[in-house]
C-alpha positions as CSV (number, residue, x, y, z in Angstrom):
1,M,125.0,15.7,-38.6
2,T,122.3,17.3,-35.9
3,V,118.5,16.7,-37.4
4,E,118.0,20.8,-38.6
5,N,121.4,20.7,-40.5
6,H,120.0,16.9,-42.5
7,R,117.0,18.3,-43.0
8,G,118.6,21.8,-44.5
9,V,120.6,19.3,-47.1
10,V,117.3,17.6,-48.1
11,I,115.7,20.8,-48.6
12,R,118.7,22.1,-50.7
13,A,119.2,19.0,-52.6
14,Q,114.7,19.3,-53.5
15,A,115.3,22.5,-54.6
16,I,118.3,22.1,-56.7
17,R,116.3,18.8,-58.2
18,D,113.3,21.5,-58.9
19,V,115.1,23.9,-60.8
20,L,117.0,21.2,-63.1
21,E,113.9,19.3,-63.5
22,R,112.9,21.6,-65.8
23,Q,116.0,21.8,-67.9
24,R,116.3,17.7,-69.2
25,T,119.9,18.5,-70.8
26,L,121.3,20.8,-68.2
27,R,120.3,18.3,-65.7
28,W,122.3,15.6,-66.9
29,V,125.3,17.2,-67.7
30,V,125.1,18.7,-63.8
31,Y,124.7,15.1,-63.2
32,S,126.9,13.7,-64.9
33,V,129.4,16.2,-63.8
34,L,129.5,15.8,-60.1
35,V,129.5,12.2,-60.3
36,G,132.4,12.3,-62.3
37,S,134.1,14.5,-59.8
38,V,133.4,12.8,-57.1
39,S,134.6,9.4,-58.8
40,G,137.7,10.7,-60.3
41,L,138.6,12.1,-56.7
42,G,137.8,8.6,-55.2
43,A,139.6,7.2,-57.9
44,C,142.6,9.5,-56.8
45,A,142.5,9.0,-53.1
46,F,142.1,5.2,-53.5
47,F,145.0,4.9,-56.3
48,F,147.3,7.2,-53.7
49,L,146.6,4.8,-50.2
50,L,147.0,1.5,-52.2
51,E,150.4,2.6,-53.9
52,W,151.9,3.6,-50.4
53,G,150.0,0.9,-48.9
54,K,151.9,-1.8,-51.1
55,F,155.1,0.2,-50.7
56,F,154.8,-0.2,-46.9
57,A,153.8,-3.5,-46.8
58,L,155.6,-5.5,-49.5
59,E,159.1,-3.4,-49.6
60,F,159.0,-1.9,-46.3
61,L,157.9,-5.0,-44.4
62,A,158.3,-7.6,-46.3
63,G,161.5,-6.6,-48.2
64,Y,160.2,-7.5,-51.6
65,P,159.8,-4.6,-54.4
66,P,157.6,-6.0,-56.8
67,A,158.0,-4.8,-60.5
68,K,156.2,-1.9,-61.7
69,P,154.3,-0.7,-64.9
70,A,155.9,2.0,-67.0
71,G,153.1,4.6,-66.2
72,E,152.6,3.6,-62.8
73,H,155.7,5.6,-60.5
74,L,154.0,7.4,-57.9
75,V,156.2,6.1,-55.0
76,M,160.0,6.9,-55.6
77,L,161.3,5.7,-52.6
78,E,163.7,2.2,-52.3
79,A,163.3,0.4,-48.8
80,A,166.6,-0.8,-47.9
81,V,165.5,-3.4,-46.5
82,P,166.8,-7.0,-46.7
83,F,164.0,-9.8,-47.9
84,R,161.7,-11.7,-45.5
85,R,160.8,-14.6,-46.7
86,W,158.6,-14.9,-43.2
87,V,157.0,-11.8,-43.8
88,L,156.2,-12.3,-47.9
89,F,154.2,-15.2,-46.7
90,L,152.0,-14.0,-43.6
91,L,151.1,-10.4,-45.2
92,P,148.4,-12.0,-47.1
93,A,147.0,-13.9,-44.5
94,L,147.1,-10.9,-42.0
95,G,145.3,-8.4,-45.2
96,G,142.7,-11.3,-45.5
97,L,141.8,-11.1,-41.5
98,L,141.8,-7.6,-41.3
99,S,139.8,-7.0,-44.7
100,G,137.5,-9.7,-43.4
101,L,136.9,-7.8,-40.2
102,I,136.4,-4.6,-41.6
103,V,134.1,-6.2,-44.1
104,Y,131.7,-8.6,-42.1
105,R,131.1,-6.1,-39.3
106,W,130.0,-3.2,-41.2
107,A,129.0,-4.5,-45.0
108,P,129.2,-7.8,-45.4
109,E,127.7,-6.9,-49.2
110,A,130.9,-5.9,-49.9
111,E,132.9,-9.3,-50.0
112,G,134.0,-10.6,-53.3
113,H,134.5,-8.7,-56.6
114,G,132.8,-5.2,-56.5
115,T,131.9,-5.0,-60.1
116,D,129.2,-8.0,-59.5
117,A,127.7,-6.1,-56.7
118,V,127.1,-2.8,-59.2
119,I,125.8,-5.4,-61.8
120,D,123.2,-6.9,-58.7
121,A,122.1,-3.1,-57.6
122,F,121.5,-2.2,-61.5
123,H,119.2,-5.5,-62.2
124,N,118.0,-6.4,-58.9
125,K,117.9,-3.7,-56.5
126,N,116.7,-0.6,-57.9
127,G,119.8,1.1,-58.3
128,I,120.4,1.4,-54.8
129,I,123.7,0.7,-53.2
130,R,124.1,1.5,-49.1
131,T,126.1,4.5,-48.6
132,R,128.4,3.1,-46.6
133,V,129.6,-0.2,-48.9
134,P,132.0,1.9,-51.1
135,F,134.0,3.2,-47.8
136,V,134.2,-0.4,-46.8
137,K,135.3,-1.8,-49.6
138,S,137.6,0.7,-50.8
139,I,139.5,0.2,-47.3
140,A,139.1,-3.7,-47.4
141,S,140.2,-3.5,-50.8
142,I,143.1,-1.4,-50.2
143,I,144.2,-3.8,-47.2
144,T,143.7,-7.0,-49.2
145,L,145.9,-5.4,-52.5
146,A,148.4,-4.2,-50.3
147,T,149.0,-6.7,-48.5
148,G,149.6,-9.1,-51.7
149,G,146.1,-10.2,-51.8
150,S,145.3,-11.2,-55.8
151,A,143.3,-9.0,-57.2
152,G,142.5,-5.8,-59.0
153,R,141.2,-2.5,-58.2
154,E,138.6,-2.2,-60.7
155,G,135.8,-3.1,-58.3
156,P,136.3,-1.2,-55.5
157,I,136.7,1.7,-57.5
158,A,133.5,1.1,-59.5
159,Q,131.7,0.7,-56.2
160,I,133.3,3.9,-55.1
161,G,131.7,6.0,-58.4
162,A,128.3,3.6,-58.3
163,G,127.6,4.3,-54.6
164,F,127.9,8.1,-55.0
165,G,126.0,8.0,-58.4
166,S,123.5,5.9,-56.1
167,W,123.3,8.6,-53.1
168,M,123.1,11.1,-55.4
169,G,120.2,9.7,-56.9
170,R,118.1,9.3,-53.5
171,V,118.9,12.5,-52.1
172,L,117.6,14.0,-55.1
173,K,114.7,11.9,-55.1
174,L,115.0,10.8,-58.4
175,T,113.0,8.3,-60.5
176,V,114.2,4.4,-60.2
177,R,115.1,5.0,-63.4
178,E,117.6,8.0,-63.0
179,R,119.2,6.5,-59.9
180,R,120.3,3.5,-62.1
181,L,121.8,5.8,-65.1
182,L,123.5,7.4,-62.2
183,L,124.8,4.3,-60.7
184,L,126.2,3.4,-63.9
185,A,127.7,6.7,-64.7
186,G,129.5,6.3,-61.4
187,C,130.8,3.3,-62.6
188,A,131.9,4.3,-65.9
189,A,133.5,7.1,-64.1
190,G,135.7,5.2,-61.8
191,L,136.8,3.0,-64.4
192,G,137.5,5.9,-66.8
193,A,139.5,7.0,-64.0
194,I,142.1,4.2,-62.3
195,F,142.8,3.0,-65.9
196,R,143.0,5.9,-67.4
197,A,140.7,4.9,-70.2
198,P,137.9,6.9,-70.4
199,L,135.6,5.7,-73.3
200,G,136.8,1.9,-72.5
201,G,135.5,2.7,-69.2
202,A,132.2,4.3,-70.6
203,L,131.6,1.2,-72.4
204,T,132.3,-1.7,-69.9
205,A,129.9,0.0,-67.8
206,I,126.9,-0.5,-70.2
207,E,128.6,-3.5,-71.5
208,V,129.2,-5.8,-68.7
209,L,125.7,-5.7,-67.4
210,Y,124.4,-8.4,-70.2
211,R,125.5,-11.2,-72.1
212,E,124.4,-10.2,-75.4
213,D,123.2,-6.3,-75.0
214,F,124.0,-2.7,-73.7
215,E,122.5,-0.5,-72.1
216,T,122.7,2.3,-74.3
217,E,120.0,4.5,-72.7
218,G,123.1,5.5,-70.1
219,I,126.0,5.9,-72.8
220,V,125.7,9.7,-73.1
221,L,126.0,9.8,-69.3
222,C,128.6,7.6,-68.7
223,I,130.8,9.2,-71.3
224,M,130.5,12.4,-69.7
225,S,131.3,11.0,-66.2
226,S,134.2,9.2,-67.3
227,V,135.7,11.9,-69.2
228,V,135.5,14.3,-66.3
229,A,136.5,11.7,-63.5
230,N,139.7,11.0,-66.4
231,A,140.5,14.6,-66.8
232,I,140.8,15.3,-63.0
233,F,143.0,11.3,-62.5
234,T,145.3,12.6,-65.3
235,S,145.6,16.0,-63.9
236,I,147.3,14.6,-61.0
237,F,149.4,11.5,-61.4
238,G,149.7,12.5,-65.3
239,H,148.5,11.4,-68.5
240,Q,151.1,8.9,-69.9
241,A,149.2,5.5,-70.5
242,I,149.9,2.1,-67.9
243,F,151.7,0.3,-69.9
244,E,154.3,0.7,-72.4
245,T,154.3,-1.4,-75.4
246,P,157.1,-2.6,-78.1
247,P,157.0,-1.3,-81.3
248,I,153.8,-2.5,-83.5
249,R,153.6,-3.2,-87.4
250,V,151.5,-4.3,-89.8
251,T,149.8,-7.6,-88.8
252,L,150.0,-9.9,-91.4
253,P,147.7,-12.6,-92.8
254,A,149.3,-15.4,-91.1
255,E,149.9,-13.8,-88.3
256,L,146.2,-13.4,-87.7
257,L,145.7,-17.2,-87.7
258,I,148.3,-17.5,-84.8
259,Y,146.5,-14.5,-83.5
260,A,143.3,-17.1,-83.9
261,V,145.4,-19.6,-82.3
262,M,146.0,-17.4,-79.2
263,G,142.0,-16.8,-78.7
264,L,141.3,-20.6,-78.9
265,V,143.7,-20.7,-76.3
266,C,142.3,-18.8,-74.0
267,V,139.0,-20.7,-73.9
268,P,139.6,-23.6,-72.0
269,F,141.7,-21.2,-69.3
270,G,138.5,-19.2,-69.3
271,Y,136.5,-22.1,-68.1
272,L,139.4,-23.2,-65.7
273,Y,139.3,-19.5,-64.0
274,V,135.5,-19.6,-63.5
275,T,135.0,-23.0,-62.6
276,V,137.9,-22.8,-60.0
277,F,136.7,-19.3,-58.6
278,Y,133.1,-20.4,-57.9
279,G,134.0,-24.3,-57.0
280,L,136.1,-23.0,-54.4
281,R,133.4,-20.6,-53.3
282,D,130.8,-22.5,-53.2
283,H,132.0,-26.2,-52.3
284,V,135.2,-25.1,-50.1
285,F,135.1,-21.9,-48.7
286,K,131.4,-21.8,-47.9
287,R,131.4,-25.1,-46.0
288,L,134.3,-24.4,-44.0
289,P,133.4,-24.4,-40.0
290,L,134.3,-21.2,-39.8
291,K,133.3,-17.9,-39.3
292,R,132.6,-15.7,-42.3
293,A,135.0,-13.0,-41.0
294,F,138.1,-15.5,-40.9
295,V,138.2,-17.6,-43.9
296,P,139.6,-14.4,-46.0
297,A,142.6,-15.3,-43.6
298,L,142.9,-18.4,-44.6
299,G,142.6,-18.2,-48.4
300,G,145.3,-15.1,-47.8
301,L,147.3,-18.3,-46.5
302,L,147.3,-20.0,-49.5
303,V,148.0,-17.2,-51.2
304,G,151.2,-16.6,-49.4
305,C,152.2,-20.1,-50.1
306,I,152.2,-19.4,-53.9
307,G,154.1,-16.6,-53.3
308,L,156.9,-18.3,-51.8
309,W,157.8,-19.6,-55.2
310,R,156.4,-17.0,-57.5
311,P,155.6,-13.7,-55.9
312,Q,154.9,-12.1,-59.4
313,V,151.0,-13.2,-59.0
314,M,150.6,-11.6,-55.5
315,S,148.9,-8.3,-55.3
316,G,148.1,-6.8,-58.8
317,G,150.5,-7.7,-61.3
318,Y,150.7,-5.0,-63.4
319,G,154.5,-5.2,-63.4
320,T,154.7,-8.4,-64.4
321,I,152.3,-7.8,-67.2
322,Q,154.6,-5.0,-68.2
323,Q,157.4,-7.5,-68.4
324,A,155.4,-9.8,-70.9
325,L,154.8,-7.0,-73.0
326,L,158.1,-6.1,-73.9
327,G,159.1,-9.9,-74.1
328,Q,161.4,-10.0,-71.2
329,L,159.5,-13.4,-69.3
330,S,159.8,-17.3,-70.9
331,A,156.9,-18.8,-72.4
332,S,157.3,-21.4,-69.8
333,L,157.4,-19.2,-66.8
334,M,154.0,-17.4,-68.1
335,L,152.4,-20.3,-68.7
336,T,153.3,-21.3,-65.0
337,L,152.0,-17.9,-63.7
338,A,148.8,-18.2,-65.7
339,V,147.9,-21.4,-64.1
340,L,148.9,-19.8,-60.3
341,K,146.9,-16.8,-61.1
342,I,143.9,-18.5,-61.5
343,F,144.5,-19.8,-58.1
344,A,145.5,-17.2,-55.7
345,T,142.9,-14.9,-57.6
346,S,140.2,-17.5,-56.3
347,F,141.9,-18.1,-52.8
348,T,141.6,-14.3,-52.5
349,I,138.2,-13.5,-53.5
350,S,136.4,-16.6,-53.6
351,S,137.1,-16.8,-49.6
352,G,135.7,-13.6,-49.0
353,G,138.3,-11.1,-49.7
354,S,138.0,-7.7,-50.9
355,G,138.8,-6.8,-54.8
356,G,137.8,-6.8,-58.6
357,V,138.6,-9.8,-61.0
358,F,139.5,-7.1,-64.0
359,G,143.3,-7.1,-62.9
360,P,143.8,-10.9,-62.7
361,S,141.9,-11.5,-66.1
362,L,144.4,-8.9,-67.8
363,F,147.2,-10.9,-66.1
364,I,146.3,-13.9,-66.9
365,G,145.5,-13.0,-70.6
366,A,148.9,-11.2,-71.0
367,M,150.7,-14.2,-69.7
368,L,148.8,-16.8,-72.4
369,G,149.7,-14.3,-75.2
370,G,153.1,-13.8,-74.0
371,A,153.7,-17.7,-74.2
372,V,151.9,-18.0,-77.2
373,G,153.7,-15.0,-78.6
374,Q,157.3,-16.3,-77.3
375,L,156.0,-19.8,-79.0
376,S,155.5,-18.8,-81.9
377,N,158.2,-16.1,-82.3
378,S,161.0,-19.3,-82.0
379,W,158.6,-21.7,-84.5
380,F,158.0,-19.3,-86.9
381,P,160.2,-15.8,-86.6
382,Q,159.5,-14.5,-90.0
383,V,155.9,-14.2,-89.5
384,V,156.0,-13.4,-85.8
385,G,158.0,-10.2,-85.4
386,H,157.4,-9.6,-81.4
387,P,156.0,-11.6,-79.1
388,G,154.9,-8.6,-76.5
389,T,152.4,-8.1,-79.1
390,F,150.5,-11.0,-78.3
391,A,150.4,-10.8,-74.9
392,L,148.6,-7.2,-75.1
393,V,145.8,-8.7,-77.2
394,G,145.6,-12.0,-75.1
395,M,144.8,-9.0,-72.2
396,G,141.4,-7.9,-74.2
397,A,140.7,-11.3,-75.5
398,F,140.8,-13.4,-72.1
399,F,139.1,-10.6,-70.6
400,A,136.2,-10.6,-73.3
401,G,136.1,-14.8,-73.0
402,V,135.3,-15.1,-69.3
403,A,133.2,-11.3,-68.8
404,K,131.7,-11.2,-72.2
405,A,132.3,-7.3,-72.9
406,P,134.3,-7.7,-76.1
407,I,133.7,-4.0,-77.5
408,G,134.5,-2.6,-73.9
409,A,137.7,-4.9,-73.0
410,L,139.1,-4.2,-76.4
411,L,139.0,-0.2,-75.5
412,M,140.1,-0.3,-72.1
413,V,143.5,-2.5,-73.3
414,C,144.1,0.4,-76.2
415,E,143.9,3.2,-74.1
416,M,145.7,1.3,-70.9
417,T,148.9,0.5,-73.1
418,G,148.5,3.1,-76.4
419,G,147.9,-0.3,-78.7
420,Y,145.8,0.7,-81.3
421,G,147.4,-0.8,-84.2
422,L,146.7,-4.1,-82.6
423,V,143.0,-3.6,-83.0
424,A,141.9,-6.0,-85.8
425,P,143.7,-9.1,-84.2
426,M,142.6,-8.1,-80.9
427,M,138.8,-7.7,-82.3
428,L,139.4,-11.3,-83.8
429,T,140.7,-13.2,-81.0
430,A,137.7,-11.0,-78.5
431,V,135.1,-12.6,-81.3
432,L,136.7,-16.1,-80.7
433,A,136.6,-16.2,-77.3
434,V,133.3,-14.8,-76.6
435,L,131.6,-17.5,-79.1
436,L,133.3,-20.1,-77.4
437,S,132.5,-19.2,-74.1
438,Q,128.9,-18.7,-74.4
439,R,128.3,-21.4,-71.1
440,W,130.3,-20.0,-68.6
441,A,130.9,-15.9,-67.3
442,L,132.7,-14.4,-64.7
443,Y,129.9,-12.2,-63.5
444,E,127.2,-14.3,-62.2
445,K,124.8,-11.2,-61.9
446,Q,124.9,-10.7,-65.9
447,V,121.6,-11.4,-67.2
448,L,121.5,-12.3,-71.1
449,N,119.7,-9.1,-72.7
450,K,117.0,-6.4,-71.3
451,F,114.1,-8.4,-71.7
452,H,115.8,-10.8,-69.1
453,S,116.4,-7.7,-66.7
454,P,114.2,-6.6,-63.8
455,A,115.2,-3.0,-64.6
456,H,113.3,-3.1,-68.1
457,R,110.4,-5.2,-67.1
458,A,108.0,-2.2,-67.3
459,D,109.9,-0.9,-70.5
460,T,109.4,-4.1,-72.2
461,V,105.3,-4.4,-71.4
462,I,105.2,-0.6,-73.0
463,N,107.4,-1.5,-75.9
464,V,105.6,-5.0,-77.1
465,L,102.3,-2.8,-76.8
466,Q,103.7,0.2,-78.4
467,I,105.0,-2.4,-81.5
468,L,101.1,-3.2,-82.4
469,K,98.0,-1.2,-83.9
470,V,94.9,-1.7,-83.0
471,G,94.1,-2.5,-87.0
472,E,96.7,-5.6,-86.5
473,V,94.7,-6.9,-84.1
474,Y,90.8,-6.5,-83.9
475,Q,88.4,-9.3,-85.2
476,R,87.7,-7.6,-88.5
477,G,83.9,-8.9,-90.1
478,T,82.6,-9.1,-86.9
479,P,79.2,-7.3,-86.8
480,V,78.9,-4.2,-84.6
481,T,75.8,-3.2,-83.4
482,I,75.3,0.4,-83.5
483,L,72.2,2.9,-81.6
484,P,71.2,5.4,-82.9
485,E,71.0,8.6,-80.5
486,D,67.0,9.0,-80.7
487,L,66.8,5.4,-79.7
488,S,64.1,5.3,-76.7
489,L,65.0,3.5,-73.2
490,D,61.6,1.4,-74.3
491,A,62.9,0.3,-77.4
492,L,66.1,-0.3,-75.9
493,K,65.0,-2.7,-73.5
494,R,63.2,-4.8,-76.3
495,F,66.4,-4.9,-77.9
496,M,68.1,-6.2,-74.9
497,K,66.5,-9.9,-75.3
498,T,68.5,-10.4,-78.4
499,T,71.9,-9.3,-77.8
500,R,74.6,-10.5,-74.8
501,E,76.5,-7.5,-75.6
502,S,76.9,-5.0,-72.5
503,F,78.9,-1.7,-74.8
504,F,77.1,0.2,-77.8
505,P,78.5,3.0,-79.6
506,V,75.6,6.1,-80.3
507,V,75.9,7.7,-83.3
508,D,74.1,10.5,-84.9
509,G,72.2,10.3,-88.3
510,G,74.9,11.1,-90.3
511,F,76.8,7.7,-88.5
512,H,79.2,10.0,-86.5
513,L,80.0,8.6,-82.9
514,R,78.2,10.5,-80.3
515,G,78.6,8.4,-77.2
516,I,79.5,5.1,-75.7
517,L,75.9,3.4,-74.2
518,S,77.4,0.9,-71.1
519,L,74.0,-1.2,-69.9
520,P,76.3,-1.7,-66.4
521,D,75.2,2.4,-65.6
522,L,71.8,2.1,-66.8
523,R,70.4,-0.2,-63.6
524,M,69.1,3.2,-61.8
525,V,66.6,4.0,-65.0
526,L,66.5,0.5,-66.6
527,F,63.2,-0.6,-64.3
528,E,61.8,2.8,-64.4
529,E,58.8,2.5,-66.3
530,S,57.6,6.0,-66.2
531,L,60.9,6.6,-68.1
532,S,60.8,4.2,-70.9
533,N,59.1,6.8,-73.1
534,L,60.7,9.8,-71.9
535,L,64.3,8.9,-72.3
536,V,66.5,8.5,-75.4
537,V,69.6,6.5,-76.0
538,G,71.7,9.9,-76.9
539,E,70.3,10.9,-73.2
540,L,71.8,7.6,-71.3
541,A,75.4,7.6,-73.3
542,S,78.5,8.5,-71.9
543,P,81.0,10.7,-73.4
544,P,82.4,9.1,-76.7
545,V,85.9,7.2,-76.7
546,S,87.3,5.4,-79.6
547,A,90.4,3.9,-81.0
548,G,91.9,4.5,-84.7
549,L,93.1,1.7,-86.3
550,Q,96.4,3.5,-86.5
551,D,96.4,3.9,-82.7
552,T,98.7,1.4,-81.1
553,L,97.5,-1.0,-78.3
554,Y,99.1,0.9,-75.7
555,E,97.5,3.9,-76.7
556,A,94.6,1.9,-76.6
557,L,95.0,0.4,-73.0
558,L,95.2,3.8,-71.5
559,K,91.2,4.4,-72.9
560,F,90.2,1.6,-71.5
561,L,91.8,2.3,-68.5
562,R,90.4,5.9,-68.5
563,S,87.1,5.1,-69.1
564,G,86.4,1.8,-67.6
565,Y,85.3,0.3,-70.3
566,G,85.6,-3.3,-71.0
567,Q,85.2,-2.2,-75.1
568,I,85.7,0.3,-77.4
569,P,84.3,1.4,-80.7
570,I,87.4,1.3,-83.3
571,E,86.3,4.5,-85.9
572,D,87.9,5.4,-89.7
573,P,87.9,8.5,-90.4
574,V,85.9,7.8,-93.7
575,Q,84.0,4.8,-93.0
576,G,82.9,6.1,-89.3
577,V,82.5,2.8,-86.6
578,V,83.9,-0.4,-88.5
579,G,84.2,-2.3,-85.2
580,M,84.6,-3.0,-81.8
581,L,87.8,-3.6,-79.6
582,R,87.6,-5.6,-76.7
583,L,90.1,-5.4,-73.9
584,E,90.6,-9.3,-73.6
585,E,91.4,-8.9,-77.5
586,L,94.4,-6.6,-76.5
587,M,95.9,-8.6,-73.9
588,E,95.7,-12.0,-76.0
589,A,97.6,-10.2,-78.8
590,Y,100.2,-8.9,-76.1
591,H,100.4,-12.5,-74.7
592,R,100.8,-13.8,-78.4
593,E,103.8,-11.0,-79.1
594,I,105.4,-12.1,-75.8
595,Q,105.7,-15.8,-76.7
596,R,107.1,-15.2,-80.2
597,L,109.4,-12.8,-78.8
598,K,110.7,-15.0,-77.0
599,Q,110.8,-18.0,-79.4
600,E,113.0,-15.5,-81.5
């Protein structure tokens, strides 16, 4: 793009921004539609390339046709190729090598799982994602997943949408706050499209930022963009849910106890997942005497070793999840696959490979839930009707525990499976998993709540000051020195010898405030003897500035800043001037409130 063309784009963008700036509602509608449209098209391109990539690498080259979920049959061809075990063994290593070379050459920040990068950009980077990152992340993730690397597709698609939202915020020169919201909208749109879960994608985007909070300010924008992206994606690839679910009946009270046990089972496996994931990254792969670009190839080689025994853990594994939902796998096989998936995902992503962790989390949860369901069905057949329902609930419970996003996980799984009849047991298991998993989290860039986020540092200051009233903090009963407006300069000099104050309210005969006398401002006339009996206080006072008893400390702070005074009078409509508010008192009240909030 030439300099002239770039300048033209910037000028047109500025003109659009000026028009939309005057219509706040219209502005957010337009922004959300734009972000949702681009994210939806990006999800379509990503899904198309990924499905054909998996067909070429796994089916055509290796001769291994992986199982597919009921709602994803984009490639209908069958590769009449014999199974080549050695190709399947080497494919993840080749994919890791290509992915590592691409990532570390053009965008090193695209390594690992992309959702954490989006969270980090929101909290710590003013909503900025480099323009090239989504493209690099997408290409590297497609290569990783297509060649059998164990990862998910939500990380790259979240970065595609979030990257476009960040880019649009920069081009339109929006505020940092607005850019962060567009970043979230793009993330929600990507998730809502690729998983055909518009509401779950929107809520996950605002929930995954915190362990104990929501970014509620972005909910409307995220929902609008997610709906638009989902509409575009489903109009091309169909509206069918990704997974087919077994017949669901009303849960018996006794069955809820077994669901609760399943929630407890998710906790130690979640701890193992997070520990192995970051343990291998920090204590093994980062310490290897290899260039970072080559480490993902080693991780891929380890995945290939697992794939020789259990190829079901390779790539996304959604077909295997489908089999677990239909009760087609044994309990021992599912427990084995759950453990192997933990290590395969850690080998892939912790080594620097590119992909997400949401998909593997669903896989592990489905295997754990399916195993519990199979065992419970054999032990209590009169209570557990279909063990596949436990696999569905396990998907949401396990991800909720490791990601600290129970509401988003619940809705995502319901929309991906159509299993709305299991909302009650899913809520129970998800809450149990979250409550018992507070000491660890899969997304290390999460913060506890808004008070711990740099993105809300300024909001915290303003909100605390807006909570407190002037009448609550000023020192009542302290004598107030009021000067009549007809007091002479000579009398003022004599009075100054008896006080250490520097600011005085000046009133008329009816005790109405007429001005503020600031002694530092009187230096020019204070020692002019010829003026001592000619000037009065009313002529020397500055315009009146005062705070009401019901004013907030934020309003009072603005008056301090505008006037430059160290003290301002406090006025009551009936009694007149009742006290003086010092700037030091205001700041002390602010610090006390901050400490109180921290303790709570």
